[in-house]
N, C-alpha and C positions, 0 to 999 in steps of 0.2 A: 413633481421632483424637490423635496425639501434641500433645503438649505444647507445644513448638514450633510447630506447626499453628495451634491455639487461639490462642494469646499472639500470631504473624501477625497472628490473623485482627479481633482485639481491635483492635489496632493499627491497624489498618487502616479497620475499624469508626470508630473514634476520630477520623481524620482525617476521613473522607467525613461525619460530624457537623457539621463545620465549614459546610458549602459552602451556597450562594447557596439552595436551598432548603428543609435539613435545621437551619437555625442562623436567619440573616440575614431570610427569611420570619417563621418564627413570632418574632420579635425586633420584628421590623415590626409584627404583629398583637399581640403584648401590649404596646404603646406607645398602642392605642388609647385617648382620654379614658373616664373616668369607671369603673364595676364592669365586668368582664366574666363570663360565662359560660365555666367550666369546660371543658363540654363541646363546646365552638368550636375549644378550640386542641385539643383530644382529639382531634375532627375529621380536622382540616389532619392531625396527626402519624400518625395511624391512615390516613390516605387517602397519604400518600404512602411510606409504609414499605411497606404493603401492594402500591403499586408497584412500587416496587424488590424486592420479594419476589418478584412472579409475572416481573416482566423477568431475576433473579437464574438464576428457575427454567428458564424457557427457556432461556436463553445456557446452563445445563450441560447439558440436554440435549441442544442445537444444536452442543453446541461442540466436536467431531472433525467432526463435517460442516463446519461453517463456516471452522476451522484449515484441512482439506484443500482448501476451498475456497480459501481467499487463498493459500495458499502454488504455489497451479497457476494463478495469475496471473502473466505474466510481463511487469509494467510494468515501463522504466528508471524510476529513481530521480530522474532532472534533471527531465523533465515534470512530478512528482508535487510536485517544492518547487519549481519554478516555478509551478504550480497553488495550492501552499501559499502565495507571495508574492503572490500575486492577492488572493487567500483575507484574508489579512492588512491586505491597502491596505485593499478595503472594508472592513472592520470596523473602520479608523481614519477611512474618508471617513464610516461611518454613525455614528461617535462623534461627530463635529462636527456631522453632523445634530441626534445628538440635543439635545446642547447648546444648538442654537437654537431646537429649540423649546423647551426648556425657558425659555429669557430670552425666547420671545414670550408662555410665559404665566406669566410672575414674575408674583408677585401675585394672583393670582385663586385662588381657593377647589379644591380639587382632589375630583371624585366620589370619588374612586377613596381617600381619607379621611374619606368622607363616607358611603361603602361599609364602609368596616371598620368605623367604629364604629357603624354597625348590626349589621354582621353580627356582632359578638364580643358585642355586650350582650345581644343574640338577639330584637332585636325586626327583625333582617333574616334569610332563608333561609339552612343552613347548608352549600346546594347549592352558592355559590359558593367557599366552602373550598374542596370535592372540586375542583370546576374548577380553582381556584386550584394546591391540591399536584399534582395531574396534569400543570398546563401546564408545573409550573417542573421538576420530576423529567422528564416529556419531554426539557423542554430541555435538563439536565445530564447526561443519562445515560451520553453516547458520553462526555462529559469527563470522569465522574468515575472516574480514574486505578484508586485504591484501592478500588473496587470490582467492576472488570472485573481487576485483579491479584488481589482475595477469590475471585470464580467463578474464575477459572484454576486457583486452587490446591486449590479444592472440586472441579474436575471432573477434574485430578488427581491428586489422595488415593483411595486406596483404601475407601471409602466407601461401604455402601448407603445407595439412593434415600432413605430414611425419615430418616436422618442425616442428609444433606445437605438434605433439606426443611427438617428441623429447625435446622442450621447457620445457614442463609438466616434462618431466622425472626428466630434471637437475635442474628445480625449489623444484621439491621434495628431492630431493640429497639433495639441499641447506639446503633445512629446517632441517632435523636432520646431519647434520656438526656438532652444537655446541655439541648434545648431546652424537655422537660421539668422538668428542674432548674430552668430560670431560671420558667418559667411557678410551677410550686409557691410560689417566691420571692416570684413578683408578686400570686399569692392571699394568700399566707402576710402579706405586710408591706406593703398596699396603701399603707395610710396613711402609713406613713412614707417610701413610696416612690416615690408619685406627683408628687410636687411635682418631682421630675428628671426622670422620666418626662414630667412634660408639657414639661419643655423642652425631654428628648433628643427630643419628638415635632415640634415646633416647627420643629425647628432641620433632621428629616429630612423636614418639610412642603417647608421652601423649598427644601431641596435635594438632594431623592432623586432627580429626573428628571435634573441635572446628573450628580451620582454613580453613574448609569446609563452615562449617554456614557462619563463616566472610565473606567468597567469595561468596557466595550464597546471602549474605544480604547485600553486597557493588554492585553488580549487579542487585538487585530489587532498591537499592538509584539511579544508575546512569539510569534505563528505566526509573523512576520516575521524577527525573533531563528532559529528555529531553522533554519527553512527556510536563513536567509540561512549559519548557523554551518554546517548538513549539506554544502549546496554546494562550501563552500569547505574541509572540510578529508575529505570523501569525497563527491566529486561522483560516481566510477562506480557 
């Protein structure tokens, strides 16, 4: 493996470490009030890293076949961009629905916050964390362009299979490092940071549903803009 490839993979892994599943959900879990069990955040991070490792290995194994199949499909770009516009519009419409639902539920204690507190304190099952990690990873794996780029680099590199596996495992570990660092800070400085975390937790509890709507709407706008720019400058 060249130094250039190693640096590129590390950079891509650090970008991936800021995604919804690898950073935002762990932060939300760490904001649970009271004493937390360190093993619970480890369960989440291990599950999501293992999932991506498995997906990466499958993608590398089938990369050549998949690329050949994609290149053989002759679909005009205009219909694809129109479908992209429709998808973006549907996402924006969904964002309004999510915001409306959040407004209806404002002021009611959320079951999800209760589940988080029980699970992270150890009184609830850890299986829910594994399910959460798998769902988060499955939902965003197709949109994690850095990871797909890393898999493509490895697929095109002249590496033995065991080196590809080790590299993918290291990549997935790097993806979880920022969340792991925050977890260590949370457990090491619990008394000092707990008041601030409680205030952040209260704010997120009130606004998490709205934030989901804003996020979905932002994704929809981005999808539509990408399609519109492509149609305007490269319609053929």
